[in-house]
ROTOR-832211 format. One line per field, with one value per residue (C-alpha): x, y, z; residue in one letter. Coordinates in nm, 2 decimals, padded with zeros to 4 digits. Layout:
BEGIN
east c(X_...)
north c(Y_...)
up c(Z_...)
pamar c(a_...)
This chain:
BEGIN
east c(01.76_01.60_01.32_01.27_00.95_00.72_00.57_00.24_00.38_00.62_00.34_00.02_-00.23_-00.34_-00.64_-00.68_-00.55_-00.81_-00.57_-00.27_-00.45_-00.36_-00.71_-00.94_-00.93_-01.32_-01.22_-01.01_-00.70_-00.51_-00.54_-00.48_-00.80_-01.03_-00.94_-01.11_-01.36_-01.47_-01.43_-01.66_-01.98_-01.91_-01.95_-02.28_-02.53_-02.81_-02.70_-02.67_-02.79_-03.19_-03.11_-02.92_-03.14_-03.08_-03.12_-03.15_-03.01_-02.71_-02.46_-02.73_-02.55_-02.59_-02.38_-02.39_-02.24_-01.97_-01.75_-01.49_-01.29_-01.46_-01.69_-01.90_-02.10_-02.31_-02.26_-02.45_-02.34_-02.58_-02.43_-02.16_-02.24_-01.88_-01.75_-01.48_-01.13_-01.09_-00.92_-01.03_-00.89_-00.73_-00.88_-00.74_-01.00_-01.06_-01.32_-01.46_-01.65_-01.93_-02.10_-02.04_-01.77_-01.62_-01.34_-01.09_-00.86_-00.60_-00.31_00.03_00.41_00.43_00.13_-00.24_-00.30_-00.66_-00.80_-01.13_-01.25_-01.49_-01.65_-01.44_-01.18_-01.04_-00.85_-00.74_-00.58_-00.42_-00.46_-00.41_-00.43_-00.62_-00.89_-01.22_-01.44_-01.71_-01.93_-01.80_-02.05_-02.35_-02.49_-02.53_-02.25_-02.25_-01.97_-01.81_-01.62_-01.48_-01.23_-01.02_-01.07_-01.42_-01.50_-01.51_-01.37_-01.30_-01.11_-01.19_-00.95_-01.08_-00.76_-00.48_-00.24_-00.24_-00.32_-00.33_-00.66_-00.88_-01.16_-01.21_-01.59_-01.70_-01.88_-02.15_-02.41)
north c(04.70_04.32_04.20_03.85_03.63_03.47_03.13_03.25_03.49_03.32_03.01_03.13_03.05_02.74_02.74_02.92_02.67_02.37_02.11_02.22_02.10_01.72_01.50_01.46_01.09_01.00_00.67_00.57_00.39_00.36_00.27_00.67_00.66_00.37_00.47_00.81_00.68_00.51_00.78_01.03_00.71_00.71_01.10_01.09_00.92_00.98_00.78_00.42_00.46_00.45_00.13_-00.07_-00.41_-00.63_-01.02_-01.21_-01.54_-01.40_-01.09_-00.86_-00.75_-00.51_-00.34_00.06_00.15_-00.03_00.10_00.03_-00.29_-00.26_-00.31_-00.10_-00.32_-00.25_-00.45_-00.47_-00.68_-00.78_-00.89_-01.21_-01.19_-01.27_-01.41_-01.61_-01.65_-01.62_-01.35_-01.16_-01.41_-01.19_-00.92_-00.57_-00.41_-00.14_-00.18_00.06_00.07_00.35_00.26_00.01_-00.17_-00.49_-00.70_-00.84_-01.15_-01.12_-01.39_-01.30_-01.40_-01.22_-01.43_-01.37_-01.00_-00.86_-00.56_-00.34_-00.10_00.17_00.41_00.56_00.33_00.18_-00.15_-00.17_-00.50_-00.69_-00.96_-01.28_-01.08_-01.37_-01.24_-01.27_-00.99_-01.01_-00.82_-00.85_-00.64_-00.53_-00.29_-00.43_-00.29_-00.16_-00.14_-00.04_-00.23_-00.14_-00.45_-00.41_-00.59_-00.68_-00.99_-01.31_-01.55_-01.63_-01.87_-02.04_-02.12_-02.37_-02.29_-02.08_-02.37_-02.15_-02.21_-02.58_-02.74_-02.45_-02.44_-02.23_-02.10_-01.88_-01.54_-01.43_-01.17)
up c(00.23_00.11_00.25_00.30_00.20_00.37_00.30_00.17_00.00_-00.22_-00.25_-00.17_00.08_00.02_00.18_-00.10_-00.34_-00.24_-00.52_-00.24_00.08_00.20_00.12_00.39_00.53_00.50_00.73_01.00_00.90_01.22_01.52_01.65_01.37_01.51_01.83_01.78_01.62_01.97_02.19_01.88_01.92_02.28_02.30_02.10_02.34_02.14_01.84_02.05_02.37_02.26_02.12_02.33_02.51_02.82_02.72_03.06_02.86_02.67_02.58_02.31_02.02_01.77_01.44_01.49_01.20_00.89_00.67_00.39_00.59_00.94_01.21_01.47_01.75_02.04_02.31_02.66_02.96_03.19_03.53_03.49_03.14_02.98_02.64_02.76_02.65_02.27_01.97_01.71_01.41_01.18_01.34_01.50_01.76_01.98_02.30_02.48_02.75_02.72_03.06_03.36_03.44_03.25_03.35_03.11_03.19_02.90_02.81_02.68_02.66_03.04_03.15_03.26_03.33_03.47_03.44_03.57_03.25_03.37_03.16_02.89_02.90_02.64_02.51_02.16_02.03_01.70_01.58_01.80_02.09_02.33_02.65_02.80_02.89_03.17_03.40_03.73_03.88_03.99_03.74_03.38_03.13_02.74_02.55_02.21_01.99_01.64_01.45_01.15_00.87_00.97_01.25_01.09_01.38_01.70_01.83_02.15_02.42_02.69_02.88_03.02_02.88_02.51_02.18_02.19_02.13_02.05_01.76_01.48_01.46_01.22_01.35_01.14_01.13)
pamar c(m_h_r_a_l_s_d_i_s_v_a_g_d_p_l_a_v_p_h_l_l_p_p_v_a_q_h_p_a_t_v_a_d_f_s_g_l_a_r_a_i_a_e_d_r_g_r_w_a_p_l_v_d_y_d_t_t_t_r_w_y_a_r_l_a_t_g_p_g_y_e_v_w_l_l_s_w_l_p_g_q_g_t_g_l_h_d_h_g_q_s_s_g_v_l_t_v_l_q_g_e_l_t_e_r_a_l_g_a_s_g_e_t_r_r_t_l_g_a_d_d_q_r_v_f_a_p_g_y_v_h_g_v_v_n_d_s_l_e_p_a_v_s_l_h_i_y_f_p_g_l_t_e_m_t_p_y_t_s_c_s_a_p_s_g_r_e_r_e_s_v_h_d)
């Protein structure tokens, strides 16, 4: 009788031979990885909650972390605070609401879209995505933003009519 050999008996246990294992990624490399990083940070409330501050004159923000080719920002929003319409230059991003509620107004090929984002909601966007975010609620909100590559420019938009008449502004730390 012929006995079939298993993969392990032929190649050996891959866990016992480290060089056969795929390398473990040390940093996020895909949109799903960045989304997962944002979710992991969101779950680690002890990492970000003690850092949150509020400023009555403008949105408060602080860089929470950096890695090869990306930045993680923590932002707070008091009622009424918002960004106005803008894009993020050549950066893609992940926006995750950590606490409270934010309203996003996005402009796309099909027109304007408004959506309310609550705690744990997430938006992923590519370069050129035009949106504005505002806290329309009566309670403060906190959000996490990951930009890859790191944010170097934002393009503000003054009207819904599109990119004409826009001005570029640099973002500095």
